[in-house]
C-alpha positions, 0 to 999 in steps of 0.5 A, spaced: 687 824 764 682 829 761 679 834 766 672 835 762 669 842 765 662 840 766 657 846 769 661 848 775 660 855 774 657 859 780 653 864 776 647 865 780 650 870 785 651 875 779 643 875 778 642 878 785 647 884 785 644 890 787 646 894 780 641 890 776 634 892 776 629 886 776 628 886 769 635 886 767 636 880 772 630 876 768 634 878 762 640 876 764 637 869 767 634 868 761 640 869 757 644 864 761 639 859 761 638 859 753 646 859 752 646 853 758 641 849 754 646 848 748 652 847 753 648 841 756 646 838 749 654 838 747 655 835 754 650 829 752 653 828 745 660 828 748 659 823 754 656 819 748 662 819 744 659 824 739 665 829 739 663 832 732 656 833 734 658 836 741 662 841 738 656 844 734 652 845 740 658 848 744 659 853 738 652 855 738 653 856 745 658 861 744 654 864 738 648 865 743 652 867 749 653 874 752 656 871 759 664 870 758 664 865 763 659 860 759 663 862 753 670 860 756 667 853 758 664 852 751 671 853 748 674 849 753 670 843 752 670 844 744 678 843 745 677 837 749 672 834 743 678 836 738 683 833 743 679 826 743 678 827 735 686 827 735 686 834 732 691 837 737 692 843 733 685 845 733 684 843 741 690 847 743 687 853 739 681 853 743 684 852 749 688 858 748 681 862 746 678 859 753 684 862 756 684 869 753 677 870 756 679 866 763 686 867 764 686 864 771 683 858 770 688 852 773 683 847 770 684 849 762 691 850 763 692 843 765 688 841 760 692 845 755 698 842 758 695 835 757 694 836 750 701 839 749 704 832 753 700 828 747 704 832 742 710 831 745 711 838 747 714 837 754 717 843 755 711 848 754 706 842 758 711 843 764 710 850 764 703 850 764 702 844 769 707 849 773 702 855 772 696 851 773 699 849 780 701 856 782 694 858 780 691 853 785 695 848 789 689 844 791 687 840 785 689 833 785 688 831 778 693 837 776 699 833 780 696 827 777 697 829 770 704 833 771 706 826 774 704 823 768 708 828 764 714 826 768 713 819 767 714 820 760 720 824 761 723 818 765 723 822 771 720 817 775 722 819 782 719 826 780 712 822 778 712 819 784 712 825 788 707 828 784 702 822 784 703 822 792 701 829 792 695 828 788 693 822 793 694 827 799 689 832 796 684 827 794 685 820 798 679 817 794 682 818 787 682 811 784 686 814 778 692 816 782 693 809 786 693 806 779 698 811 776 702 810 782 702 802 782 705 803 775 711 807 778 712 802 783 712 796 777 717 800 774 721 800 781 720 792 781 716 793 787 710 789 786 707 788 792 706 796 793 704 796 786 698 791 788 697 794 794 695 801 790 691 797 785 687 794 791 686 801 794 683 803 787 679 797 786 676 798 793 674 806 791 671 803 785 669 796 784 668 797 777 674 800 775 676 795 769 683 798 768 685 796 775 683 789 775 687 788 768 693 791 771 692 787 778 692 781 774 699 783 771 702 784 777 699 778 780 702 774 775 709 777 776 708 775 784 706 768 781 699 768 783 696 765 777 689 764 780 688 771 783 691 774 776 685 769 772 680 772 777 682 779 776 681 778 768 675 774 769 672 780 773 674 785 768 671 781 762 664 781 766 665 788 767 667 790 760 665 784 755 667 788 749 674 790 752 679 786 747 685 788 752 682 783 757 681 777 753 688 778 750 691 778 757 687 773 759 689 769 753 696 770 755 695 767 762 692 761 759 698 760 754 702 760 760 698 755 764 698 751 758 691 752 756 692 753 749 685 751 747 682 757 752 688 761 749 686 761 742 679 762 744 681 769 747 686 771 742 681 770 737 676 773 740 680 779 741 681 779 734 674 780 732 673 786 737 678 789 732 685 788 736 691 787 732 694 780 734 699 780 729 704 779 735 700 772 737 699 770 730 705 764 732 700 762 737 694 761 733 699 758 727 702 753 732 696 751 737 689 753 734 685 750 729 683 754 723 
């Protein structure tokens, strides 16, 4: 899970230092606000999914800014944008640039480690997650991200230990319960997996991923009605999510509702999902 660093820097205390005369404080404040405006515009584009536009504004902040705190923030967010564009070499370059300015920022080390995880550089990813935790051992999301790395490395017990730690640090982390349910599923402990997904949904009743995953777990527990209800809810919340329709289509196939399965699988295809693994269903049961 990415840690997108928004405007979380406490800088105003700097403005009250006795070393500044009033005019200097005003100049510093004006510079801060001007640079911050570019970062805010970048954040707006980032949240809309316009990552290339976001990068333009973040680079303007870097060129405009005189405060290293804001430069480090902008560099981190450029890196995040490149990561989402799947340009991983540029992402790592900008994470390292951010760390060159702020070498003790645990969130940036965690972000770099996550990017390294995506490029299968597990050794350096683990080193950076470990160092991030050494810098600050109280950030839930870093344990969660390291747990994801351990899961990829097939260290499921280690992953479970880290996810438990993430929950200990933040009992309302919906992602942690959802991720722990995946480990319980690997261990074939389906009841515990469902319990964690129940908790994730209790924390955020709009969390679509948890409904999809709980629907699958309910199928494994032979609660087909409950599974259907979860898939229906997921679709109500996110009508353009092809996975929801595909999973519901699979369930409809299992209960013999081939007409309904055809409709859902075909709709998943219209949303751009590759349904080649289900082509046999369309060929055998669906009208052309």
